[in-house]
C-alpha positions as CSV (number, residue, x, y, z in Angstrom):
1,M,74.5,60.5,-165.7
2,N,73.3,64.0,-164.8
3,I,70.2,63.4,-166.7
4,L,69.6,60.2,-164.8
5,K,70.2,61.9,-161.4
6,K,67.7,64.6,-162.3
7,F,65.1,62.0,-163.3
8,I,65.5,60.1,-160.0
9,S,65.5,63.3,-158.0
10,K,62.2,64.4,-159.8
11,L,60.7,60.9,-159.2
12,F,61.4,60.9,-155.5
13,S,60.3,64.5,-155.1
14,K,56.8,63.5,-156.0
15,K,56.7,60.6,-153.5
16,R,54.2,61.3,-150.8
17,T,55.3,61.4,-147.2
18,C,53.5,59.1,-144.7
19,M,51.9,62.1,-143.1
20,E,50.4,63.3,-146.4
21,S,49.2,59.8,-147.3
22,E,47.6,59.3,-143.9
23,I,45.8,62.7,-144.1
24,L,44.4,61.7,-147.6
25,E,43.3,58.2,-146.3
26,Q,40.8,59.7,-143.8
27,P,37.5,59.6,-145.8
28,E,38.0,55.9,-146.6
29,I,38.8,55.1,-143.0
30,I,35.7,56.9,-141.7
31,F,33.6,55.2,-144.4
32,E,34.8,51.8,-143.1
33,L,34.0,52.8,-139.5
34,I,30.5,53.6,-140.6
35,K,30.1,50.2,-142.1
36,K,31.5,48.6,-138.9
37,Y,29.4,50.5,-136.3
38,V,26.2,51.9,-137.9
39,N,23.5,49.5,-138.9
40,N,21.0,50.1,-141.8
41,D,18.3,51.0,-139.3
42,Y,20.6,53.6,-137.7
43,T,21.2,51.7,-134.6
44,I,24.8,51.6,-133.3
45,N,26.6,48.2,-133.3
46,L,28.6,48.7,-130.0
47,S,28.3,47.0,-126.6
48,L,28.3,49.3,-123.6
49,P,27.5,48.6,-120.0
50,D,24.1,49.3,-118.5
51,S,23.4,52.1,-116.0
52,I,25.9,54.7,-117.2
53,D,25.4,58.0,-115.4
54,K,28.7,59.7,-116.2
55,I,31.6,59.4,-118.7
56,A,35.3,59.8,-118.0
57,L,37.6,60.0,-121.0
58,I,41.3,59.4,-120.4
59,A,44.1,59.9,-122.9
60,S,47.3,61.8,-123.9
61,G,48.4,64.0,-126.7
62,S,46.1,64.2,-129.7
63,S,43.9,61.4,-128.1
64,Y,43.3,63.8,-125.2
65,H,42.1,66.5,-127.6
66,S,39.7,63.9,-129.1
67,A,38.5,63.1,-125.5
68,T,37.9,66.7,-124.7
69,I,36.0,67.4,-127.9
70,A,33.8,64.3,-127.1
71,A,33.3,65.3,-123.5
72,N,32.1,68.7,-124.5
73,F,29.7,67.3,-127.0
74,I,28.3,64.6,-124.7
75,R,27.7,67.1,-121.9
76,D,25.8,69.5,-124.3
77,N,23.9,67.0,-126.4
78,V,23.6,63.7,-124.5
79,H,22.8,65.4,-121.2
80,C,25.3,63.2,-119.5
81,P,28.1,64.5,-117.3
82,A,31.4,63.9,-119.1
83,Q,35.0,64.9,-118.3
84,S,38.3,64.4,-120.1
85,Y,41.5,63.7,-118.1
86,Y,45.2,63.6,-119.0
87,A,46.2,60.0,-118.4
88,S,49.5,61.1,-116.8
89,E,47.5,63.0,-114.1
90,I,45.4,60.1,-112.9
91,S,48.3,58.4,-111.1
92,I,49.2,61.6,-109.2
93,I,45.6,62.5,-108.1
94,N,45.2,61.2,-104.6
95,N,42.0,59.1,-104.2
96,F,40.9,59.5,-107.9
97,D,37.1,59.1,-107.7
98,V,36.1,55.7,-109.3
99,D,32.5,54.5,-109.1
100,N,30.3,51.9,-110.8
101,T,28.0,54.4,-112.6
102,T,30.8,55.9,-114.6
103,L,32.0,54.6,-117.9
104,Y,35.8,55.0,-118.1
105,V,37.0,55.4,-121.7
106,F,40.7,55.0,-122.5
107,I,42.0,56.2,-125.8
108,S,45.3,55.3,-127.4
109,Q,46.2,54.7,-131.0
110,S,48.9,52.1,-130.2
111,G,47.2,50.7,-127.1
112,E,50.6,50.8,-125.5
113,T,50.7,54.4,-124.4
114,S,52.4,54.1,-121.0
115,D,50.5,56.6,-118.9
116,T,47.1,55.7,-120.4
117,N,47.8,52.0,-119.5
118,K,48.8,53.0,-116.0
119,A,45.5,54.9,-115.5
120,L,43.6,51.9,-116.7
121,E,45.5,49.7,-114.2
122,I,44.5,52.0,-111.4
123,I,40.9,52.3,-112.3
124,A,40.4,48.7,-113.3
125,K,41.1,47.6,-109.7
126,K,37.8,49.4,-108.7
127,T,35.5,48.9,-111.6
128,D,35.0,46.8,-114.7
129,K,33.2,49.6,-116.7
130,T,36.3,50.3,-118.8
131,L,36.3,50.8,-122.5
132,A,39.4,50.8,-124.8
133,V,39.2,52.9,-127.9
134,T,42.3,51.8,-129.8
135,N,43.8,51.0,-133.2
136,T,45.5,47.9,-132.1
137,K,43.8,44.6,-131.3
138,N,45.5,42.6,-128.5
139,S,47.4,45.6,-127.3
140,T,47.7,46.0,-123.5
141,L,44.9,48.5,-123.4
142,Y,42.7,46.3,-125.5
143,N,43.2,43.2,-123.5
144,N,42.9,44.8,-120.1
145,S,39.6,46.7,-120.8
146,R,36.2,45.1,-120.2
147,Y,34.7,46.7,-123.3
148,K,36.6,47.3,-126.6
149,M,36.2,49.5,-129.7
150,L,38.7,49.4,-132.6
151,T,39.3,52.4,-134.7
152,F,40.5,50.4,-137.8
153,A,42.8,53.3,-139.0
154,G,45.7,51.1,-140.1
155,K,49.2,51.5,-139.0
156,E,50.1,55.2,-138.5
157,K,53.8,55.6,-139.5
158,S,54.1,59.4,-139.1
159,I,54.9,60.6,-135.6
160,A,52.3,63.4,-135.8
161,S,48.9,61.7,-135.4
162,T,46.4,62.5,-138.2
163,K,44.3,59.6,-139.4
164,A,44.4,57.9,-135.9
165,M,43.2,61.1,-134.2
166,C,40.4,61.5,-136.8
167,A,39.2,57.9,-136.4
168,Q,39.4,58.2,-132.6
169,T,37.2,61.3,-132.6
170,F,34.7,59.7,-134.9
171,C,34.5,56.6,-132.7
172,L,33.8,58.8,-129.7
173,F,30.9,60.4,-131.6
174,I,29.7,56.8,-132.3
175,I,29.8,56.2,-128.6
176,A,27.8,59.5,-128.2
177,A,25.2,58.2,-130.7
178,K,24.9,54.9,-128.7
179,L,24.4,56.9,-125.5
180,L,21.6,58.9,-127.1
181,Q,19.9,55.7,-128.1
182,L,20.3,54.1,-124.7
183,R,18.7,57.2,-123.2
184,F,15.9,57.1,-125.8
185,I,16.9,60.5,-127.1
186,P,16.2,61.1,-130.8
187,S,19.5,60.4,-132.7
188,R,18.7,60.0,-136.3
189,E,19.7,63.6,-137.4
190,F,23.0,63.2,-135.5
191,V,23.7,59.8,-137.1
192,D,22.8,61.3,-140.5
193,N,25.5,63.9,-139.9
194,L,28.0,61.2,-139.0
195,L,27.3,59.3,-142.2
196,C,28.3,62.5,-144.1
197,V,31.7,62.8,-142.4
198,P,33.6,61.1,-145.4
199,D,32.2,63.8,-147.6
200,Y,32.9,66.6,-145.1
201,I,36.6,65.5,-145.1
202,S,36.8,65.1,-148.9
203,N,35.4,68.6,-149.3
204,A,38.1,70.0,-147.0
205,F,40.7,68.8,-149.5
206,N,39.2,71.3,-152.0
207,K,40.6,74.1,-149.8
208,R,44.1,72.9,-149.9
209,D,45.4,75.6,-152.2
210,E,44.0,78.3,-149.9
211,I,45.7,76.6,-146.9
212,K,49.0,76.5,-148.9
213,N,48.7,80.3,-149.4
214,Y,48.4,80.9,-145.7
215,A,51.2,78.3,-144.9
216,Q,53.5,80.5,-147.1
217,C,52.7,83.3,-144.6
218,L,52.9,81.2,-141.5
219,I,56.5,80.0,-142.2
220,N,57.7,83.6,-141.8
221,Y,56.8,83.5,-138.1
222,E,58.5,81.9,-135.1
223,N,55.4,82.2,-133.1
224,A,51.7,81.5,-133.8
225,A,48.4,81.4,-131.9
226,V,45.2,79.4,-132.7
227,L,41.9,80.6,-131.3
228,A,38.5,78.8,-131.0
229,S,35.7,78.4,-128.6
230,G,33.4,75.8,-126.9
231,M,33.8,72.3,-128.3
232,F,36.2,73.6,-130.9
233,Y,38.8,74.9,-128.4
234,P,40.4,71.5,-128.1
235,L,40.6,71.5,-131.9
236,A,42.6,74.7,-131.6
237,K,44.9,72.9,-129.1
238,E,45.3,70.1,-131.6
239,A,46.1,72.6,-134.4
240,A,48.8,74.1,-132.1
241,L,50.2,70.7,-131.3
242,K,50.3,69.7,-135.0
243,I,52.1,72.9,-136.1
244,K,54.6,72.7,-133.2
245,E,55.3,69.0,-133.9
246,T,55.9,69.4,-137.6
247,S,57.1,72.9,-138.2
248,Y,58.7,73.7,-134.8
249,I,56.8,77.0,-134.8
250,N,56.0,77.9,-131.3
251,T,52.2,77.7,-131.4
252,T,49.7,78.2,-128.5
253,A,45.9,77.8,-128.4
254,Y,43.5,80.2,-126.6
255,P,39.8,80.5,-126.2
256,T,38.7,83.3,-128.6
257,G,37.3,85.7,-126.0
258,E,40.0,85.1,-123.5
259,F,42.7,86.1,-125.9
260,L,41.8,89.7,-125.3
261,H,42.4,89.4,-121.6
262,G,46.2,90.0,-121.8
263,H,47.2,87.2,-124.1
264,I,47.0,89.5,-127.2
265,A,50.3,91.1,-125.9
266,I,52.1,88.2,-127.6
267,L,51.5,90.2,-130.8
268,N,54.1,92.7,-129.6
269,K,56.5,90.1,-131.0
270,K,56.1,88.7,-134.5
271,C,53.2,86.2,-134.3
272,A,50.7,84.7,-136.7
273,I,47.1,84.0,-135.9
274,V,44.5,81.3,-136.9
275,I,40.9,81.7,-135.7
276,L,38.2,79.1,-136.1
277,V,34.9,81.1,-136.3
278,N,31.3,79.8,-136.0
279,Q,28.1,81.4,-134.8
280,D,29.0,80.9,-131.1
281,N,32.2,82.9,-131.1
282,Y,31.6,85.3,-134.0
283,I,31.3,88.4,-131.8
284,F,34.5,87.6,-129.9
285,A,36.4,86.9,-133.1
286,K,35.2,90.1,-134.6
287,K,36.5,92.0,-131.6
288,V,39.8,90.2,-131.7
289,I,40.4,90.9,-135.4
290,S,39.3,94.5,-135.0
291,N,41.8,94.9,-132.1
292,I,44.6,93.2,-134.2
293,N,43.9,95.4,-137.2
294,F,44.0,98.6,-135.1
295,N,47.0,97.8,-132.9
296,Y,49.2,95.2,-134.6
297,K,50.6,94.1,-137.9
298,T,50.4,90.4,-138.5
299,D,49.1,87.7,-140.9
300,F,45.9,85.8,-139.8
301,L,43.7,83.1,-141.1
302,V,40.1,83.1,-140.3
303,I,38.2,79.8,-141.0
304,T,34.5,80.4,-140.9
305,S,31.5,78.1,-140.9
306,S,29.4,80.4,-143.2
307,S,29.9,83.2,-145.7
308,D,27.7,85.3,-143.4
309,L,30.5,85.2,-140.8
310,I,33.4,86.4,-143.0
311,I,35.1,89.1,-141.1
312,D,38.1,89.9,-143.5
313,E,37.8,88.8,-147.1
314,K,41.6,88.7,-147.6
315,H,42.3,86.3,-144.9
316,S,39.1,84.1,-144.7
317,V,38.5,80.5,-145.7
318,S,34.8,79.7,-145.6
319,I,33.6,76.1,-145.4
320,F,29.8,76.6,-145.3
321,S,29.1,74.0,-142.7
322,E,25.6,73.2,-141.8
323,N,26.2,71.6,-138.4
324,N,29.0,71.3,-135.8
325,I,30.1,67.8,-137.0
326,E,30.8,69.2,-140.4
327,F,32.6,72.2,-139.0
328,L,34.6,70.0,-136.7
329,F,35.9,67.4,-139.2
330,T,36.5,69.9,-141.9
331,N,38.6,72.0,-139.6
332,L,40.4,68.9,-138.3
333,V,41.6,68.2,-141.9
334,L,42.4,71.9,-142.6
335,I,44.7,72.2,-139.6
336,Q,46.4,68.9,-140.5
337,L,47.0,70.3,-144.0
338,L,48.2,73.6,-142.6
339,A,50.8,71.9,-140.4
340,F,51.9,69.6,-143.2
341,E,52.2,72.3,-145.8
342,S,54.1,74.6,-143.5
343,A,56.5,71.9,-142.4
344,K,57.1,70.9,-146.0
345,M,57.9,74.5,-147.0
346,L,60.4,74.6,-144.1
347,S,62.0,71.4,-145.3
348,R,61.1,69.6,-142.0
349,D,60.9,65.8,-141.8
350,V,57.2,65.5,-141.2
351,D,57.2,61.8,-140.6
352,K,60.1,61.9,-138.0
353,P,60.2,65.4,-136.3
354,Q,63.4,66.0,-134.5
355,G,63.4,64.7,-130.9
356,L,59.9,63.2,-131.0
357,S,58.8,59.6,-130.8
358,K,55.6,57.6,-129.9
359,I,55.4,57.4,-126.1
360,V,54.6,53.7,-125.5
361,K,55.4,51.2,-122.8
């Protein structure tokens, strides 16, 4: 009987959680999205309204982080004004500005996120230039939007969003590619980068052992900070959310350079640090790490986009990305793995974190 119990225990210990399975599904999901939305001639198979002068992206939680990443990219690369909004804030903004030259993009995995649907209800009374980006066909968001885009991520069972957030982010970049083409701005190189996203994600899995090593350090802390800059700052916010949701470690995101303006005082308490470093914020990151090494004792993980940017050999993970899309999606997976491995080491229920549920209807 004891031998049988040990066998059953060993068998179930190897069973993957939903969160782990959903992280590992991501390359296949993105590959399917490419087949759905990118034609052989590199044109984008997506219907959008004519005469778009601005983009407003409206969402909550991880979907909001996708929205902010996309808004930053669209402003910088499509040369189109773009802004992200928390869905819950739309209903309390007096006279929220709605016009017929803006495309309003609503993002929700379930399509039943209550505050996102409320925002759609308010805006749809004044314009039909509404686009739903959702995983769920015939959901409230899908049915009440004029334009529709499905993320085809499959049902997400874990409370912490991984594959849905990844698919949403990719879909928003598909929208960016479509906008480039509508504006007759060269898009082939950008689309080429999008076609490589399944490979970028798969390559990130090769860093799992390094992430596990840092997770072993992270679980010794009750507090953590994640630093990044520019279009990657929302990714730092997503990392902080994932770690909080799954491990219950109190984690906060900061822009890299801003961290030196008083926020670094949190290191007077025991606090771990994660820094996402590319060419844009390398100088700030170097200053932060120099300050940490001189004044504080902590564990930190530096994820760099190039071996040329390694600041500290002991704590660095280099991913050798050739463009921002590669750096973005590789880091998205690495932070998911970091949250997952930390939570698992702390014996948390990663699929059903204590006190959390999907906020729908």
